N, C-alpha and C positions, 0 to 999 in steps of 0.2 A: 504493499500499499503506500502510497505517496505521501508526503507532508502536506499535499491541500486537499487528501481525501477526509474524509469522515469515517470513523469507525459506529456503524450504526448497532454495533452489538455492546456498546460501552453504555451503562446506565446514565452516567455523566452528560454523554453527548442528549439522549433523549430529555434531561433535565434542561439542559440547556436550550434545546429546540423550545419546549414548551414553555420555558419561562421568556424569550425571545419575542413571542407572540404577544404578550402583554405591553411589550413597547413598540409594538411595529404601528406606528403611527405616521398618518401620510397628509399631509396638509395640502388643500386645494390652494392653486396659486393666489386668490383672492385673500383668504385667510391668512397665507403668510404675509400678503403686502399690507394686510392690517396690523399684524405683529409687529412687524418691523417699523411700521410707520408711529405706532405707539412706543416702541423703544426709543426712537428718535427723539420723539417728543419729551420725554421724561425728564432728562437735563434741564429742557426750557421751563418745565412745569416747575421743577424743582427751585430753579433760581427766580422764579415769579414767585412761588411762596418765601423765600426768601427776603424777597424786597419787601412784600405785603408786611411779612413780621416787622421787619425795620420800620415802615411807614406806619403802623399803628403803635409802635411804641414810641414815636416822636410825635404821635397826634394824641399821645395818653391814651392809649386804649389799650392796657398792660395785660389785661384778662384774656382778651382775644387773641393777643401775640403770643400768650404763654400756651395757649390751646392749640396755635397752629405751630407754634415750636415742638411740643408733647407731640403732635402728627408726625411731623418730620423727624423725630428721634424714634418712633417706633417703625416707621419706614427705614433707618438707618442712615437718613442723610442729615444728620444735624451735623455740623461742622461749620 
């Protein structure tokens, strides 16, 4: 048997093949474009939220600014 062939008598190979079915996800092109678009827009949204926090603090709206800051922290984007 060559190195590129799979031994179908090996139970581990059956387990791996069965497990791979759980991860066999194919996206249609439109869904893939939507995901990429959201990913590319995410940093802009985070920056806009940081700007909003700064403006709210400047205008004396500390509670709302703190609430938004907690949201950023939950997202792991507080920096």
